[in-house]
MIDODREN-947593 format. One record per residue (C-alpha): x, y, z; residue in three letters. Coordinates in steps of 0.5 Angstrom, whole numbers, padded with zeros to 4 digits, always signed. Each point is the difference from the previous one (the first is absolute). Example, Ala and Ser with C-alpha at 12.3 -4.5 7.8 and 13.67 -1.06 7.14 Angstrom:
+0025-0009+0016ALA+0002+0007-0002SER
END
This chain:
-0091-0054+0199UNK+0005+0006-0001UNK-0002+0001-0008UNK-0007+0001+0003UNK+0002+0005+0004UNK+0005+0004-0005UNK-0006-0001-0005UNK-0005+0003+0005UNK+0005+0005+0001UNK+0003+0002-0007UNK-0004+0005-0001UNK+0003+0004+0007UNK+0007-0002-0002UNK+0001+0005-0007UNK-0002+0006+0003UNK+0003+0000+0007UNK+0007-0003-0003UNK-0001+0006-0006UNK-0001+0005+0006UNK+0005-0002+0004UNK+0005+0000-0005UNK-0003+0007-0004UNK+0002+0003+0008UNK+0006-0003+0001UNK+0003+0002-0007UNK-0004+0008+0001UNK+0003+0001+0007UNK+0007-0001-0002UNK+0000+0004-0006UNK-0002+0006+0004UNK+0005+0006+0001UNK-0003+0003+0005UNK+0000-0005+0005UNK+0006-0002+0005UNK+0004-0007-0001UNK-0002-0001+0007UNK-0008+0001-0002UNK+0001-0004-0006UNK+0003-0006+0004UNK-0006+0000+0005UNK-0005+0002-0005UNK+0001-0006-0003UNK+0001-0005+0006UNK-0007+0003+0001UNK-0003-0001-0007UNK+0004-0007-0001UNK-0003-0002+0007UNK-0007+0002-0002UNK+0000-0003-0006UNK+0003-0006+0001UNK-0005-0001+0007UNK-0005+0001-0004UNK+0001-0006-0006UNK+0002-0004+0006UNK-0006+0000+0003UNK-0003+0000-0006UNK+0004-0007-0003UNK-0001-0004+0008UNK-0004-0006+0000UNK-0007+0000+0002UNK+0002-0005+0006UNK+0005+0005+0003UNK+0001+0006+0004UNK+0000+0006-0007UNK+0003+0006+0005UNK+0005-0005+0002UNK+0002+0000-0007UNK-0001+0007-0002UNK+0004+0001+0006UNK+0006-0005-0002UNK+0000+0003-0008UNK+0000+0007+0002UNK+0005+0000+0006UNK+0004-0004-0005UNK-0001+0005-0006UNK+0001+0006+0005UNK+0007-0003+0002UNK+0002-0002-0007UNK-0002+0007-0003UNK+0005+0004+0006UNK+0005-0004-0001UNK+0000+0001-0008UNK-0001+0007+0002UNK+0005+0001+0004UNK+0004-0002-0006UNK-0003+0003-0005UNK-0001+0007+0003UNK+0007+0000+0003UNK+0002+0007+0003UNK+0006-0002+0003UNK+0004-0002-0007UNK-0002+0007-0003UNK+0002+0004+0006UNK+0006-0004-0001UNK+0000+0001-0007UNK-0001+0008+0001UNK+0005+0000+0005UNK+0006-0003-0004UNK-0002+0005-0006UNK-0001+0006+0005UNK+0007-0002+0003UNK+0002-0001-0007UNK-0001+0007-0001UNK+0002+0003+0005UNK+0007-0002-0001UNK+0000+0002-0008UNK-0002+0007+0003UNK+0005+0000+0005UNK+0005-0002-0004UNK-0002+0005-0006UNK+0000+0007+0005UNK+0007-0003+0003UNK+0002+0001-0007UNK-0003+0006-0001UNK+0001+0004+0007UNK+0005+0006+0000UNK+0006-0001+0004UNK+0002+0006+0003UNK+0006+0003-0002UNK+0001+0006+0004UNK-0004+0005+0005UNK+0001+0006+0003UNK-0004+0003+0006UNK+0000+0008-0002UNK-0003+0004+0005UNK+0002+0007+0003UNK+0006+0003+0000UNK+0000+0001+0007UNK-0003-0006+0005UNK-0007+0003+0003UNK+0000+0000+0007UNK-0003-0006+0004UNK-0006+0003+0002UNK-0002+0001-0008UNK+0003-0006-0003UNK-0007-0004+0001UNK-0003+0005-0004UNK+0004-0002-0006UNK+0001-0005-0004UNK+0006+0000-0005UNK+0002+0000-0006UNK+0004-0005-0005UNK+0001-0003-0006UNK+0002-0008-0002UNK+0003-0002-0006UNK-0003-0007-0003UNK+0003-0005-0005UNK-0006-0003-0004UNK+0000-0005-0006UNK-0007+0001-0003UNK-0004+0002-0006UNK-0006+0005+0001UNK-0005+0001-0006UNK+0000+0007-0001UNK-0005+0000-0006UNK-0004-0006-0004UNK+0006-0001-0004UNK+0006+0003+0004UNK+0004-0004+0005UNK+0005+0004+0005UNK+0006-0003+0004UNK+0001+0002+0007UNK+0007-0002+0003UNK-0001+0006+0005UNK-0004+0003+0005UNK+0002+0007+0004UNK-0005+0002+0006UNK-0001+0006+0003UNK-0004+0001+0007UNK-0001+0007+0002UNK+0000+0002+0006UNK-0007+0002+0003UNK-0003+0003+0007UNK-0003-0005+0004UNK-0005+0002+0004UNK-0004-0004+0003UNK+0007-0003+0003UNK+0000-0001+0007UNK+0006+0003+0004UNK+0004-0006+0004UNK-0002-0002+0007UNK+0006+0003+0003UNK+0000+0006-0004UNK-0008+0001+0004UNK+0002-0002+0006UNK+0005+0006+0000UNK-0005+0005-0003UNK-0005-0003+0006UNK+0006+0002+0006UNK
END
């Protein structure tokens, strides 16, 4: 009796199976869909395709809808579980975190290696100290001497080795500077 049912519905098997498999393959290769969307779409396609096949292949004396529901639910569950492993976002995230951590360590080591080491510094300022009420208006200057060990490209065919950096900071006026709270309170009284 099963062979009669199978033979009678054989013309449905090939197109439904082909459509379901083709839809799953096309959907899994779509780069514009998120992995979660691919898994959900796979569950829907597999469930619908298998449900249709289950209803078609159900024996005449049995309930076709129940066969379709059983086949569809089984295929959807298997597709969902497979999708969790095929479209595994967690492993890709862990992979990216490990790569990022490795690159961060390399970058930190490189920065530490090429970071300038302060040898000496001094505040260069005015010969006479400013009155207290004007100090907030001037940013004092200074200089710093750093020891470095790095190569710098000066042209396409030339490298220059640096071993010292001298930085000079000129004193500057700070017109937007606000006087300290004590000075303001003193002028109000």
